[in-house]
Every structure is written in C-alpha cells, then in structure tokens.
C-alpha angles and dihedrals in degrees: 000000000000090000092054092050091051091049091050092050092049092049091048091052092049092050091049090052091050093055097044113109100232092179092062093080106079095165098100102270110174091029123093146173118272109261090241090062095050115106141048119320124190136180117277090220097277108152090222100059120050098162134119120206127198111194121190131177094289106356140068132198121200120204128182135022141255105223095175105058120039095190096062112126097245097046096104100033116114106257134217093020132101106250126187116246149137142206129239122204116231103174131358102207095179139320091290102041136047140150128220148138130266116215120199125194104219133154093006099309144059112270122225112288117269111221116224140176116219116199142161133206137183116268105174121353108309096349113111131203120214124216138186118202124193122194123200141153127064127329090248094045110029125173123212123205120185129195127192125219114245117212110225119208 
C-alpha cells in the first residue's frame, strides 16, 4: 500500500512538471552572478560614481545616483529594489582579473549588458582587495568608475 502511494505521488509530480510552462519565466532563472561579484560594492571615492551595488546569487540592487554623467550604465536602472540579473564572462585574463557583462531584468525585459572589469590587488601581505570598474562615454572621452568590494561580517 505504501509503495503504491509513493508511486502515485511521484507520477503526479512528474506530470505537473511536464505541464509547467518553463518559458514563461523571462527573469533570468537558471542564470546567476559569478561568485566573485556577489557582495556589497561601494564607490572608491571617484567623483563620477556615487553608487552602491548589492549583488546576490541572482539579483542586484542599485543605490545612489550619478548626477554628473547621463550616459553611465546604471542611470536608467530602477533603484533601491531587488532586480533579477546575472553576469556573463567575456574573458578570464587570470585568476585575479576578468571582464564580463552584467545583465539586469528591469521593466519587464533584460536591459543591455553593462561591461565591467573585475580585478584584485594586494592590500597588505596576502590580503586582497576586489574592484569592479565600469567604463562609459565615448571612445575619445571615456569615464571610468570603480567600486570596491566591502567584506560584511
């Protein structure tokens, strides 16, 4: 008797999975942010970039504003809300540096990818600091904004 109930439950779960519309979720399920990007990122004091980013496994929250440059990549992203998103690796230069794109699901669709450079450097001895740099503007007049990763206890 117990065996038949278990078989019925398993079959019911399989049928339910078959009829679920997996394509209805356009918000990036199954995609995530690289583990090196996960955490809290704040401005390094650059007068261009006054944002703070909190990146989780599959979401990103943008705080702040860049009043000075209207073409910065986060200017039109909804702020102060958890948004779905993911990162995509472009080039892994070495174990301390890579480039990629950040994709944010906002206003019902994925926004254009935001290129970034992730890099680490030595601070004291073996301790390392992590940085995210975003470049925007024209080829002849680029702007660079850098954020530093904040270790939370």
